[in-house]
C-alpha positions in Angstrom: 0.0 0.0 0.0 1.5 3.4 -0.9 2.2 5.8 1.8 -0.3 8.5 2.6 0.4 12.3 2.7 -0.1 12.2 6.5 2.5 9.5 7.0 5.1 11.4 4.9 4.1 14.7 6.8 4.5 13.0 10.2 8.0 11.8 9.2 9.1 15.3 8.0 7.6 17.6 10.6 10.0 16.8 13.5 13.0 18.1 11.4 11.5 21.5 11.0 13.8 24.2 12.5 16.7 21.9 12.8 20.1 22.4 11.2 20.2 20.2 8.1 16.5 19.6 8.6 15.4 19.2 4.9 18.1 16.6 4.1 17.7 14.8 7.3 13.8 14.7 6.8 14.3 13.4 3.3 16.6 10.6 4.5 14.1 9.7 7.2 11.2 9.5 4.6 13.4 7.3 2.4 14.4 5.1 5.3 10.8 4.6 6.5 9.3 4.1 3.0 12.2 2.8 1.0 12.2 5.6 -1.5 11.0 9.2 -1.9 7.5 9.2 -3.3 6.7 12.1 -5.7 4.3 13.7 -3.1 7.3 14.1 -0.8 8.3 17.3 -2.8 5.1 19.2 -2.1 4.9 18.1 1.5 8.5 19.0 2.3 8.1 22.3 0.5 5.1 23.2 2.5 6.6 22.3 5.9 9.9 24.0 5.2 8.4 27.0 3.4 10.3 26.3 0.2 9.3 25.9 -3.4 8.9 22.5 -4.9 11.8 23.2 -7.2 14.1 23.9 -4.2 13.2 20.5 -2.7 13.5 18.8 -6.1 16.9 20.4 -6.5 18.1 18.9 -3.1 16.7 15.5 -4.1 18.3 15.5 -7.5 21.7 16.8 -6.2 22.2 13.9 -3.8 22.7 10.6 -5.5 21.6 8.6 -2.4 18.0 9.8 -2.8 15.9 7.6 -5.2 12.2 7.8 -6.4 11.6 4.1 -6.8 12.2 1.2 -4.4 15.6 -0.5 -4.8 16.2 -4.2 -4.8 16.9 -6.0 -1.6 20.6 -6.1 -2.8 22.1 -3.2 -4.6 25.1 -3.9 -6.9 27.2 -0.8 -7.5 29.9 -0.9 -10.3 32.5 2.0 -10.3 32.6 3.9 -13.5 35.4 6.3 -12.6 38.5 6.7 -14.7 40.8 4.2 -12.8 38.1 1.5 -12.9 37.3 2.2 -16.5 41.1 1.8 -17.4 41.2 -1.5 -15.5 38.4 -3.1 -17.3 35.3 -1.6 -15.7 33.3 -1.3 -18.9 33.9 -5.0 -19.7 32.8 -5.9 -16.1 29.7 -3.8 -16.5 28.7 -5.6 -19.7 29.4 -9.0 -18.1 27.3 -8.2 -15.0 24.5 -6.8 -17.1 24.5 -9.9 -19.2 24.6 -12.3 -16.3 21.8 -10.5 -14.5 19.8 -9.6 -17.5 19.7 -5.9 -16.2 21.0 -2.7 -17.4 22.5 0.0 -15.2 19.9 1.7 -13.1 17.3 -1.1 -13.4 15.8 -3.2 -10.6 15.0 -6.9 -11.3 11.2 -7.6 -11.7 11.6 -9.8 -8.6 12.7 -6.8 -6.6 15.8 -8.7 -5.4 18.6 -6.8 -7.2 19.2 -3.2 -8.4 22.2 -2.4 -10.6 23.8 1.0 -10.2 26.8 3.1 -11.4 28.9 4.9 -8.8 31.9 7.2 -9.4 34.2 6.1 -6.8 34.4 3.5 -4.2 37.8 4.3 -3.0 39.6 1.3 -4.4 41.3 3.0 -7.3 44.6 1.1 -6.8 42.8 -2.1 -7.0 40.3 -1.4 -9.8 37.9 -2.3 -11.1 35.8 -1.9 -7.9 32.2 -3.0 -7.1 30.0 -3.0 -4.1 27.4 -5.8 -3.5 25.1 -4.9 -0.7 27.7 -3.5 2.0 30.6 -5.7 0.7 33.4 -3.9 -1.2 35.1 -5.9 -3.9 38.6 -4.9 -5.2 39.8 -6.3 -8.6 36.2 -7.3 -9.2 35.2 -9.7 -12.0 31.8 -11.1 -12.8 32.4 -14.3 -10.8 33.3 -12.4 -7.7 30.3 -10.2 -8.1 28.1 -13.3 -8.5 29.6 -14.9 -5.5 29.1 -11.8 -3.4 25.5 -11.6 -4.6 24.9 -15.3 -3.6 26.4 -14.5 -0.2 24.1 -11.4 0.2 21.1 -13.4 -0.8 22.0 -16.1 1.7 22.4 -13.6 4.5 19.1 -11.9 3.6 17.3 -15.2 3.7 18.8 -15.9 7.1 18.2 -12.7 8.7 
C-alpha cells in the first residue's frame, strides 16, 4: 500500500527548524518508506516553506535519494577513470549480461538493483564493485556473482 500524505508529513515535521532539517527529513522518509514518493516534494516544500523546485533540487543533487524502491541487494559498479582503465566497462557488460539488467534497473523480482557509482575508494585495486555492503577490489563477474549469492543467503537468514 502506498504511503499517505499524512504518513510522509509525520515523518518530515520533526525536522523543521533543525540544522540540516530538509536533508535529514528526506533521509528519514526514504528510510521509512524505502524511497521518496513524488508527493514528498510538495509536503516538504510546504513544511519548510520552500518551493517544490528547491526541494527537487536537493533530491536531484544527492545521488543517495531515489524515487523508486531499490532491490533487496544493490550492486554498484564503479565507472570512474581508474576502474574504466582497469576493465570496468567489460565488467559492467558481463554483469548486465549475467543478471539480464541494465545499469539503473531493478529486477522484476525486486531482489537486485544495478547502479553506477563514481568512486568506491579502491582505485589502486580497480575495477571496484560493491554488492550490498561488501566492497570488492579487482572485481570480476564471478566475484560479483559470489558476493550476490552470499548477500542473498544472508538476507534469507536474517
